C-alpha positions as CSV (number, residue, x, y, z in Angstrom):
1,M,-71.3,-83.8,110.9
2,K,-68.9,-80.9,112.0
3,K,-70.3,-78.5,109.8
4,K,-73.7,-79.2,110.5
5,I,-72.8,-78.4,114.2
6,I,-71.4,-75.2,113.5
7,F,-74.2,-74.1,111.1
8,L,-76.6,-75.0,113.6
9,F,-74.4,-73.4,116.7
10,I,-75.0,-70.2,113.7
11,S,-78.4,-70.2,113.3
12,I,-79.3,-70.4,117.0
13,C,-76.9,-67.3,117.7
14,L,-78.9,-65.9,114.7
15,M,-81.9,-66.2,115.8
16,A,-80.9,-65.2,119.6
17,T,-79.8,-62.3,118.6
18,A,-83.0,-61.3,116.5
19,S,-85.1,-62.1,119.6
20,L,-83.6,-59.7,121.5
21,N,-83.3,-57.0,119.1
22,V,-87.1,-57.3,118.6
23,K,-87.7,-57.3,122.2
24,A,-85.8,-54.1,122.5
25,S,-87.5,-52.5,120.1
26,T,-90.9,-53.5,121.1
27,T,-90.7,-53.2,124.5
28,E,-88.8,-50.1,125.2
29,A,-89.5,-46.4,124.9
30,T,-88.1,-44.5,122.1
31,G,-85.6,-42.0,122.5
32,N,-83.0,-40.7,124.4
33,D,-82.9,-37.1,124.7
34,A,-85.2,-33.6,124.5
35,K,-84.9,-33.3,120.7
36,V,-86.3,-37.1,119.7
37,C,-88.8,-36.6,122.8
38,G,-90.0,-32.9,120.8
39,A,-92.0,-31.9,118.1
40,S,-90.8,-34.6,115.6
41,T,-92.2,-37.6,118.2
42,E,-94.9,-39.3,116.7
43,I,-98.4,-39.5,119.0
44,G,-99.5,-42.9,119.9
45,I,-95.7,-43.8,121.0
46,P,-94.1,-43.3,124.6
47,C,-90.8,-41.5,124.4
48,Y,-88.6,-41.8,127.3
49,D,-85.7,-38.7,127.9
50,S,-83.5,-40.3,129.8
51,V,-81.1,-37.1,130.4
52,N,-83.6,-34.6,131.3
53,K,-85.8,-37.2,133.4
54,L,-89.1,-37.1,131.3
55,F,-91.3,-39.3,130.2
56,F,-94.1,-38.8,127.4
57,A,-97.3,-41.2,127.3
58,N,-98.1,-39.5,123.8
59,G,-101.5,-40.5,124.4
60,V,-100.6,-43.6,125.4
61,P,-102.4,-45.2,128.2
62,I,-99.7,-46.3,131.3
63,V,-99.2,-47.9,134.6
64,I,-96.4,-46.8,136.9
65,T,-95.3,-49.9,139.2
66,T,-92.2,-51.5,139.9
67,D,-89.8,-54.5,139.0
68,N,-87.1,-56.0,141.2
69,G,-87.3,-52.8,143.0
70,K,-87.2,-50.1,140.1
71,T,-89.7,-47.8,139.0
72,L,-91.5,-49.4,135.6
73,I,-93.4,-47.7,133.1
74,T,-96.3,-50.4,131.5
75,W,-98.5,-49.8,128.6
76,K,-99.8,-52.2,126.0
77,G,-97.4,-53.9,124.3
78,G,-94.5,-52.2,125.8
79,S,-92.6,-51.1,129.4
80,Q,-89.7,-48.9,130.0
81,V,-87.8,-49.0,133.6
82,V,-87.5,-45.2,134.5
83,D,-85.2,-42.9,136.9
84,D,-86.9,-42.4,140.2
85,N,-86.9,-39.1,139.6
86,V,-89.0,-39.3,136.4
87,N,-91.2,-36.5,135.5
88,V,-94.5,-38.4,133.7
89,F,-96.6,-36.5,131.3
90,G,-99.6,-38.3,129.7
91,G,-99.4,-35.7,126.5
92,A,-96.8,-35.0,124.4
93,H,-94.2,-32.6,124.1
94,N,-94.2,-29.5,121.6
95,N,-96.7,-30.9,119.4
96,E,-99.8,-29.4,118.6
97,K,-101.6,-32.1,117.6
98,E,-104.5,-32.8,119.9
99,I,-104.9,-35.9,121.8
100,P,-108.2,-36.9,122.8
101,T,-107.7,-38.5,126.2
102,T,-104.3,-39.5,128.2
103,S,-104.5,-42.0,131.0
104,I,-101.8,-42.4,134.1
105,T,-102.3,-45.0,136.7
106,M,-99.7,-45.2,139.8
107,E,-100.1,-48.3,141.5
108,N,-96.2,-48.2,143.3
109,G,-93.0,-47.2,142.3
110,K,-91.5,-43.5,142.6
111,V,-91.5,-40.2,140.4
112,N,-91.0,-37.1,140.6
113,N,-94.1,-35.0,139.2
114,I,-97.2,-36.2,137.1
115,F,-98.8,-34.1,134.8
116,G,-102.1,-35.3,133.0
117,G,-101.2,-32.9,130.0
118,G,-98.3,-32.6,128.1
119,L,-95.1,-30.1,127.9
120,H,-95.1,-26.7,126.8
121,K,-96.2,-26.8,123.3
122,S,-99.3,-29.2,123.9
123,K,-103.3,-30.2,123.6
124,V,-105.3,-32.9,125.2
125,K,-109.1,-32.9,125.2
126,T,-109.4,-35.2,128.5
127,S,-107.0,-36.0,131.0
128,N,-107.3,-38.7,133.7
129,V,-104.5,-39.1,136.7
130,I,-104.9,-41.7,139.1
131,V,-102.8,-42.6,141.6
132,K,-103.3,-45.3,144.0
133,G,-99.6,-45.8,145.8
134,G,-95.9,-45.2,145.1
135,T,-94.2,-41.9,146.2
136,L,-93.8,-38.8,144.8
137,S,-91.4,-36.0,145.5
138,G,-93.2,-33.4,143.5
139,D,-96.8,-32.9,142.3
140,I,-99.8,-34.4,140.8
141,C,-101.4,-32.2,138.3
142,G,-104.2,-33.0,136.2
143,G,-102.9,-29.9,133.5
144,G,-99.8,-29.7,131.8
145,A,-96.5,-27.9,132.1
146,A,-95.9,-24.5,130.2
147,S,-92.3,-24.0,131.8
148,F,-90.8,-26.4,133.9
149,I,-87.4,-27.1,131.9
150,K,-85.8,-25.4,129.3
151,D,-84.6,-27.6,126.4
152,D,-83.8,-27.1,122.8
153,D,-87.6,-27.3,121.7
154,A,-88.2,-24.4,124.4
155,K,-85.7,-22.0,125.0
156,T,-88.1,-19.6,126.2
157,W,-91.6,-19.9,128.1
158,Y,-94.9,-18.8,127.6
159,S,-95.4,-15.6,129.4
160,S,-98.9,-13.9,128.1
161,D,-102.3,-14.4,128.7
162,A,-102.9,-17.8,130.2
163,K,-106.4,-18.1,128.2
164,N,-104.3,-18.1,125.2
165,S,-101.9,-20.2,126.3
166,P,-100.3,-23.1,123.7
167,T,-100.6,-25.8,126.8
168,I,-104.0,-26.8,127.2
169,V,-106.0,-29.2,128.8
170,E,-110.1,-28.9,128.3
171,N,-111.0,-31.3,131.2
172,A,-108.6,-32.7,133.4
173,N,-109.5,-35.3,135.9
174,V,-107.6,-36.3,139.0
175,T,-108.3,-39.2,141.6
176,V,-105.9,-39.8,144.5
177,T,-106.5,-43.2,147.0
178,G,-103.5,-43.5,148.4
179,G,-99.6,-42.9,147.8
180,T,-97.7,-40.6,149.9
181,G,-95.8,-36.7,149.1
182,V,-93.6,-34.6,150.8
183,T,-95.4,-33.0,153.6
184,T,-92.0,-31.8,155.7
185,K,-92.3,-28.0,156.2
186,S,-88.4,-27.7,156.2
187,A,-88.5,-29.6,153.0
188,N,-87.4,-27.7,149.8
189,K,-90.6,-28.7,148.2
190,V,-93.8,-30.2,149.3
191,S,-95.8,-32.4,147.3
192,A,-99.5,-31.1,146.3
193,I,-102.4,-32.1,144.1
194,Y,-103.8,-29.6,141.4
195,G,-106.7,-29.9,139.3
196,G,-105.1,-27.5,136.9
197,G,-101.5,-27.2,135.7
198,E,-98.0,-25.3,135.9
199,G,-96.6,-22.3,134.4
200,I,-98.7,-20.1,132.4
201,S,-101.0,-23.0,131.3
202,Y,-105.0,-23.2,130.7
203,T,-106.9,-25.8,131.9
204,K,-110.6,-25.1,130.6
205,G,-112.3,-27.2,133.6
206,A,-111.0,-29.6,136.7
207,T,-112.1,-32.4,138.9
208,V,-110.4,-33.6,141.8
209,K,-111.1,-36.4,144.1
210,V,-109.1,-37.5,147.3
211,S,-110.1,-40.5,149.3
212,G,-106.6,-41.4,150.5
213,G,-102.8,-41.0,150.7
214,T,-100.2,-38.2,152.5
215,Y,-99.9,-34.6,150.7
216,G,-98.5,-31.2,151.5
217,F,-101.5,-29.4,149.9
218,A,-105.0,-30.3,147.7
219,I,-106.2,-28.0,145.7
220,P,-108.9,-28.1,142.8
221,G,-107.1,-25.1,140.6
222,G,-103.2,-25.2,139.2
223,V,-99.8,-24.4,140.3
224,N,-100.4,-21.4,138.3
225,G,-102.0,-19.9,134.6
226,Y,-105.7,-20.3,134.3
227,T,-108.0,-23.0,135.8
228,G,-111.9,-22.4,135.0
229,N,-114.5,-24.2,137.1
230,S,-112.8,-26.9,139.5
231,T,-114.4,-28.9,142.1
232,L,-112.1,-30.9,145.0
233,D,-114.0,-33.5,147.0
234,I,-112.1,-35.0,149.9
235,T,-113.5,-38.5,151.5
236,G,-110.5,-39.4,152.8
237,G,-106.6,-39.4,153.4
238,T,-104.1,-37.1,155.3
239,I,-103.2,-33.3,153.7
240,T,-101.5,-30.8,155.2
241,N,-103.7,-27.5,153.6
242,V,-106.3,-27.2,151.3
243,Q,-107.2,-24.3,149.6
244,H,-108.8,-23.4,146.4
245,G,-105.9,-22.1,144.3
246,M,-102.1,-21.5,144.4
247,R,-101.2,-19.0,141.9
248,G,-102.7,-17.4,138.6
249,A,-106.1,-17.3,137.8
250,N,-109.2,-19.6,138.8
251,G,-112.9,-19.9,138.0
252,D,-115.7,-21.2,140.5
253,A,-113.2,-23.5,142.7
254,S,-115.7,-25.8,145.1
255,I,-114.3,-27.6,148.0
256,T,-116.3,-30.3,150.1
257,I,-115.0,-32.4,152.8
258,S,-116.6,-35.2,154.6
259,D,-113.9,-36.9,155.7
260,G,-110.4,-37.3,156.3
261,K,-107.4,-35.6,158.2
262,I,-106.8,-32.1,157.5
263,D,-104.2,-29.5,159.2
264,T,-105.5,-26.1,157.8
265,V,-108.4,-25.2,155.2
266,Y,-108.1,-21.8,153.6
267,V,-110.8,-20.2,152.0
268,G,-109.6,-18.0,149.2
269,T,-105.4,-18.5,147.6
270,P,-102.6,-16.7,148.4
271,A,-102.1,-12.9,147.7
272,N,-101.3,-13.3,144.1
273,A,-103.9,-15.7,143.0
274,T,-107.5,-14.9,142.0
275,V,-110.9,-17.0,142.3
276,E,-113.9,-15.8,140.9
277,K,-115.9,-17.5,143.9
278,A,-114.7,-19.5,146.6
279,N,-117.2,-22.1,147.6
280,L,-116.4,-24.6,150.9
281,N,-118.7,-27.3,152.6
282,I,-117.4,-29.2,155.3
283,T,-119.8,-31.9,156.6
284,G,-117.2,-34.5,158.1
285,G,-113.5,-35.3,158.8
286,N,-111.0,-34.1,161.5
287,V,-110.0,-30.4,160.4
288,S,-107.7,-28.2,163.1
289,N,-107.8,-25.0,161.2
290,L,-110.4,-23.1,159.2
291,K,-108.7,-19.2,157.9
292,L,-109.5,-17.1,155.3
293,A,-106.9,-16.0,153.0
294,T,-107.4,-13.9,150.1
295,V,-110.9,-14.0,148.4
296,K,-110.9,-11.8,145.5
297,N,-112.1,-12.2,142.0
298,A,-109.9,-10.8,138.5
299,K,-111.5,-7.2,139.0
300,G,-110.1,-7.4,142.5
301,E,-114.0,-7.8,144.3
302,S,-114.7,-10.0,147.3
303,S,-115.7,-13.2,146.1
304,I,-116.1,-15.4,148.7
305,G,-119.0,-17.5,148.0
306,T,-121.1,-20.3,150.4
307,V,-118.9,-21.4,153.1
308,K,-120.6,-24.2,155.5
309,Y,-118.7,-26.1,157.6
310,N,-120.1,-28.9,160.5
311,E,-118.9,-27.5,163.8
312,S,-118.1,-30.9,165.3
313,A,-116.0,-31.2,162.2
314,V,-113.6,-28.2,162.9
315,K,-111.5,-27.5,166.1
316,S,-110.3,-23.8,165.2
317,V,-112.3,-20.9,162.9
318,D,-110.4,-18.0,162.2
319,S,-111.9,-14.8,163.5
320,N,-110.9,-12.7,160.4
321,F,-113.8,-13.7,159.0
322,K,-117.0,-11.6,158.6
323,S,-120.1,-11.8,160.5
324,G,-122.3,-13.7,158.4
325,S,-119.9,-14.9,155.7
326,L,-120.1,-18.5,157.4
327,V,-122.6,-20.8,158.0
328,P,-121.6,-23.4,160.9
329,T,-124.0,-26.5,160.6
330,M,-124.4,-30.0,162.7
331,K,-125.8,-33.3,162.0
332,L,-129.5,-34.5,162.2
333,N,-130.6,-38.3,162.1
334,V,-134.1,-37.6,160.2
335,I,-136.2,-40.9,159.9
336,L,-139.1,-41.1,157.1
337,D,-141.5,-44.2,156.8
338,G,-138.5,-46.1,158.5
339,Q,-135.8,-44.8,156.2
340,K,-133.1,-42.9,157.9
341,T,-131.3,-39.9,156.4
342,Q,-127.9,-38.1,157.6
343,L,-128.6,-34.1,156.5
344,D,-126.2,-31.1,157.7
345,V,-128.5,-28.3,158.4
346,P,-127.7,-24.7,159.5
347,T,-126.8,-24.1,163.5
348,R,-129.6,-21.8,164.3
349,D,-131.7,-20.6,167.2
350,Y,-134.5,-23.0,166.9
351,S,-136.2,-21.4,169.8
352,K,-137.2,-19.0,167.6
353,S,-140.5,-19.9,164.8
354,E,-138.9,-18.4,162.0
355,N,-136.1,-20.3,162.3
356,V,-138.0,-23.7,162.8
357,S,-139.9,-22.8,159.6
358,L,-136.7,-22.5,157.8
359,L,-135.6,-25.9,159.3
360,K,-138.8,-27.6,158.1
361,E,-138.5,-26.4,154.1
362,E,-134.8,-27.2,154.2
363,L,-135.7,-30.8,155.4
364,K,-138.4,-30.8,152.9
365,S,-135.6,-29.8,150.2
366,S,-132.9,-32.1,151.2
367,L,-135.3,-34.8,151.1
368,N,-136.6,-33.9,147.9
369,L,-140.8,-33.8,148.7
370,Q,-142.7,-32.3,146.4
371,P,-144.1,-28.7,147.2
372,T,-147.6,-30.3,147.9
373,D,-146.6,-32.4,150.4
374,N,-147.0,-31.5,154.0
375,L,-144.6,-32.6,157.1
376,T,-147.3,-32.9,159.6
377,G,-145.7,-34.4,162.8
378,F,-141.8,-34.0,164.1
379,Y,-141.4,-36.7,167.1
380,T,-138.7,-37.8,169.1
381,S,-138.9,-41.7,168.5
382,A,-140.6,-43.9,166.1
383,D,-143.3,-44.5,168.7
384,N,-145.0,-40.6,167.6
385,D,-145.8,-40.0,171.0
386,K,-143.6,-37.4,171.9
387,T,-142.8,-34.1,169.6
388,V,-139.9,-32.5,169.0
389,D,-138.3,-29.5,171.2
390,F,-136.7,-27.8,168.6
391,S,-134.8,-25.6,170.7
392,D,-132.6,-28.7,172.4
393,L,-131.6,-29.5,168.5
394,K,-128.0,-30.0,169.1
395,E,-125.4,-32.5,166.7
396,G,-126.9,-36.0,165.9
397,S,-130.3,-35.2,167.4
398,S,-133.0,-37.5,165.7
399,I,-136.6,-36.3,164.4
400,Y,-139.3,-38.7,163.3
401,L,-141.1,-37.0,160.9
402,T,-144.7,-37.8,159.0
403,L,-146.2,-36.9,156.1
404,D,-150.2,-35.6,155.8
405,K,-151.1,-38.7,153.3
406,N,-154.6,-37.2,152.7
407,N,-152.9,-34.2,151.3
408,M,-150.6,-36.8,149.2
409,E,-153.5,-38.7,147.8
410,N,-155.7,-35.5,147.6
411,T,-153.2,-34.2,145.5
412,K,-153.4,-37.2,143.2
413,S,-156.8,-37.1,143.2
414,N,-157.0,-33.8,141.8
415,T,-154.7,-34.0,139.4
416,G,-156.7,-37.4,138.1
417,Q,-159.8,-35.4,138.2
418,N,-158.0,-32.5,135.9
419,I,-157.1,-35.1,133.7
420,I,-160.5,-36.3,132.7
421,F,-161.9,-32.5,132.3
422,I,-159.1,-31.8,130.3
423,V,-160.2,-35.2,127.8
424,I,-164.0,-34.4,128.5
425,S,-163.1,-30.5,126.9
426,I,-160.9,-31.8,124.1
427,I,-163.9,-34.2,123.3
428,L,-166.4,-31.6,123.4
429,V,-164.5,-29.0,121.4
430,G,-163.7,-32.0,119.0
431,F,-167.4,-32.6,118.2
432,G,-168.6,-28.5,118.5
433,I,-165.9,-28.1,115.5
434,Y,-167.4,-31.5,113.8
435,L,-171.4,-29.9,114.1
436,A,-169.9,-26.4,112.7
437,L,-168.8,-28.1,109.5
438,R,-171.6,-30.1,109.2
439,K,-173.5,-27.1,108.8
440,F,-171.5,-25.4,107.1
441,K,-171.8,-27.8,104.6
442,T,-175.5,-27.9,104.3
443,L,-175.5,-24.1,104.0
444,K,-172.9,-24.5,101.0
C-alpha cells in the first residue's frame, strides 16, 4: 500500500513538472539576448531580448496590456511580461524575409517606443499600430528603426541613401485614440507620433490618424530617413506641436485638423529636412499658433502647397507667411432640400460680384451638384422670403439654397430625347445596310 502511495505521489509530481514546462515553452517569447532575437529568429515566433529591452513580434499580432501592475504583451497562444522601458517592434531584427503585415495594439501598460516595422535589416509590407491607452516614454513610429541600438548583429548603422535602406516598411498605418506620452519641454525626450521610421530608414507611404491622447508631437513623416507621401488627420487629442516632418526627406505631406487642442502647428519642417509639398487644412479645433517653418523640397525650392485655416480655430498666425500663401476660411451652414451641410469656404470680400460668383461655384462643387444644375436662390431662412446679403456673411452664417428644378427636368428630358434619337439612327443605318446588301445580291 505504501509503495502504491509513493508511486502515485511521484507520478503527480512528474505530471505537475511536465505541465509547468509546457506552460513555459508555449506562453513565453523565445530568447533572452540580442543574438537569439537576431537573424536566426524564426518569423512568426515572438522574441524578447530582456537584456536590451527589445521585443520583436516577428509579424505576429500582439496586444500590450497589464497584469498585476506589470506590462504584459499577449498574442494568440502566448504572453510575455516585459520591462516598462521595453521597445516593441512589429517586425523582425536583421532578417531579410518580408513580413506581409504587422499589428501592435496598445491598450494599457508602459513602454518606451513602438515601431510598426523591424530593427536594422527588415522588411514589412504593411504595418499597423493602434494605441488606445497606456503610457509611453518614447515615440510611436509606423516605420522601422535603422539605427536605434548597436548590438552583435549591427555593429554599424546604415548611412547611405535612405531610398535604398535595408529597413523597409511599404505602407505604415498609425491610429492613436488615447494614451499619454512625455510632453514636458524640460524633459530629455518628448514623445512623438510619426508615420515613418527612425534612422536612415525607408517608409514608402504613411497614414496617421489621431483622435485622442496627449503627446508632444504629431508628424506624418518620420524621425529621419525617407517617408513617401503621407497624411496626418487629427480629430481630437492634446498635442504640443504638429509639423510635416522632423529630419530626412519626405514626399507630399498633408495635414488636416478638425478638432483637438494644439499649441503650435508648423507649416513645413526643421531646417535639416525636406518635403516635396506641404499641405494643411485646419477646419476646427483649438490651435494657439500657426507658424511658418522651413518649406523646401529636395531641390531646395519652396514647396508650400495649399494652406487653409479656419479663422475661429486659430488664435495667432505668423506674420512671416508670404501674402497669398494662406487661405483663411469660415464655416457656413448650407441647407438644400432640408439637408444641412457645414462647409468651410474662403473668407473674402463678398461685396464684390466676382467673389460671389466664386462662392457659388465652390458651393456647387462641395455639394457634388452637376454642372448643369443651376442654383437660383440664396435665402436667409427656409421661408425663402429674404435673399442673402453676401457682404454680411460671417462664421456660422446660414444659406438656404434652391435649385432650378425645370433646368434639371429639361436636362433629363433632353438626355432621354438624345437616347431615342441615337437608337432610331442605329435602326435606320442598319436598315440601309440591309437594303444595300439585297440590291447587291440582285445584281449578282
